[in-house]
N, C-alpha and C positions, 0 to 999 in steps of 0.2 A: 541399497542404490537409489538414489535421485533418480526421477523419472523426469526428463526435460524435452521440452517438445521446440525445434526450431525451425522457424518459418524466415526463411532467407532464398529471395531468387537468385542472388549472386552468387556463381559455381563457387568461386574463389574463396569467397568468405564464407561460405556455408563449407566445405571441405575444409579449412581451416580451423572452424570453430567446433567443427565433429570431431577433429581428432583430438582437439583439448578437451572437452567437455567428455569425452570417452576416457582419457586420460585421469579424470577427475573420479573415475568410475561410476558416469552417469549412464542409465540406459537412454537412448537418444533416438527420438522421432522425429523425422522432417517433412517439411511440404516449403513449396516455391511459389504455388499460389494461395492469394488470402484468404477465399473463401473456403476453399479446403483447409488451409490452416484454423479458421475458426471452427468449422464442424468437427475437426478434430479434437481441437479445446474441449469444446461443448459436450462431444461422447466419451473421452479418454481420463482421468487423473493424470494430474502432471504435479511435478514439486515446482516448477519453473518454466515459463515462456518468453523465450528469447525471441522479439518481434522485430522484425524490418517494419520501416513506417512506409518504404514505399516498396509496393506490391502490386502484381496485377489482379486484376477484376474485386479487389478489395485493399483500402489501405491500410496500414498499421494502425492508426489512434480511430478508425472504424470499429476494427477488431476490438479492439481493448474497450470501445465504447459497450458492442454488444455482449461481450465479456460479464463485464463488471454489471451490468442491467439485467444479467443472467444469474447474478449473484455468484458469479463463479469467482472466488478470491486468490486464485493462484495466482504468486508474485508474477509480474512482467517487468521484464527489460529489455526496453524499447532500442532500436537502432536506427540510425537516419542518417544520410549524408549532408543533408541538411540543416545549419547550425544557427539558423535565428532565432532570435528570442522567442518569438510567437510558437514557433516548433515546440521547444521546448516547456512552454508551461503547458501548449495543448496536450503534450504527452504524459505530465505531470498530473494535471486537472483532470483528467479523463482516466486516472487511476492505475498510471503505471508507477511502479515501484523504484524503478530506476532508468538511466538515461544517459548515452552513449552516442556521441556524434565519429562519424566515419571521417578520415581514418582516426582509429585507436590502436593501441600496442596489444595483444595477447595477454602480458601480464597484466594490463589492467582490465582487459574485460575478465580474466579468474578472477580477480581479486573482488570485483562486483559482485560474483556469480556466488563466491566465498561468503562474503559479506551477509548478502540476501538469503542463503542458508543459515547465515549462525542468526540473523534476526527471526528469523522462522522457528527457528530451535530455541529460542530463549523465549519469546511470545509462547511457545506449547507446553515448553518444560517447568517454568521457572515455580512455577504455582500450585501448593498443596492444593487438593479438592477445596477444601474452608477458604484458601485464599480466591481463590478463582470463580466465587459467587459475590458480588456487592453489591448492595440494597441502600437507596438514598432516597427516602420517601416512597414515590412510585416508582422513582426510578430503579429498573434492576439492571444489574450486567454479567453477562454470566462469559468470560474470558475463556473458558476452556471449547466451548459452544459457537463463542461468537455471536451471542444471541443479546439483542437489548430490548428492553420492553417499559414501556411506559404505562403504569396502570395494567387494564387488561390488553393493549396492544403492542402488538411488536411493533417496533422501530427499524426501520429497513436502512443500512448504512453502507458506504461504501468502505471497500479495506482501508484505507486511509484514515476516513471518517474514527472507524469504530479505535483502531490503533491510538488515534489522539485521544478520546475518550476514555478507553480503557489506562493509558498512561498516567493521563492527569488525575483521573477517579481513583487507582492506584495510591498515589500521594497528596491527598487531600492538603491544600495550604501551599501547597510548594507550589512557588511561579518558577514557570519556563520562560525562556526569550523564544523566539520565533527562530534564531540561528540555531539554539538547543534543539528544540523540536522538528527544524528541518534533518539535522546531524542523528536524532533518536529514532525519528517516525521514517522518513527516506533514505538514510543510513551511510550520508556523507554530506560534506558543506554544499549546497545548493547556492552559490554564492550569490547575491543579488534577488534571489528571488523569495521572500521573507512574504511577501504578498500573496504567495501560494497556500502559507500558514493560516494568513487572516481569510483567503475565501473557503477554506475547508472548515477555521471554526465557526464561520457566520452560517455556513449550510448544515454545520452539527448544530448550533444554536438553533435554527429553525426548526429542526427535527422534534428535539427534546426537551426546548426551553417553553414554558406556559407562556412568558412575555419574551419575546427576544430584546426589549428595548430595556427590561430589569430582568437578566439573566437568575435564577436561580441554580445553576450547576457550574456553568462555566463562566469565570470570573475573570474580570481583564485588571491585571496587575501595570496600571501606570507607568509609562517610561520602561516597562521591562519584557511582558506579554501576558501570558495565561496562566491561571489557576484552577484549580478545582475547588468549589468553595466546602471551605473547612466547619464550618457552622453545621454540615448537614451531617457531620461525622458520627452522630450519636445515633443516627438512625443508621446504620452500616450494619448489615447482617452478615452472618456467614452461611 
């Protein structure tokens, strides 16, 4: 049974989503206040957080920022009545996993929830213990623990930064377009938001690359997108 936290102050939307999430077999906790929603998310474990942006006492974007700052990697599906591009960018950049603009169909909402659950299961179950540990020189990636180290230093990554690194490092030399990375990491087509991938790659490089101007690990494939340096594959360890 999946544990879901729904933070939504619109009673009609909350009641509707509650019915359908329970039909999926989810154990549901609801909050109508942003600050209470944040405290609940920080104290109890969940498999998914459905988070409205416009909330009393603390908005959804700030909740998302604070959860990611506390290393809470729980997937977040954000809801909003605002459709401006900057809102979508902010939702993704602050660490949300998906984004729905009101009004939305219940069928689309359920499809997004199921897609998030499938991605999490894929990331946590497809690797054998040997495959889950990767080492490239001083860079170590433990996919099962979602832990990254560079030498003796642990590198703190956001969930999306980790997912990008794990995907690229699991397939050294394979080039992914920005559109492919959006689909694989964010779960569906964010048409027109390829720059979101660029900003995540830039922040990831700033954290793991000895010289961001001459990357060692994450390479740019000109005209296509990004790849992990396959010349380092010989240093990979199980």
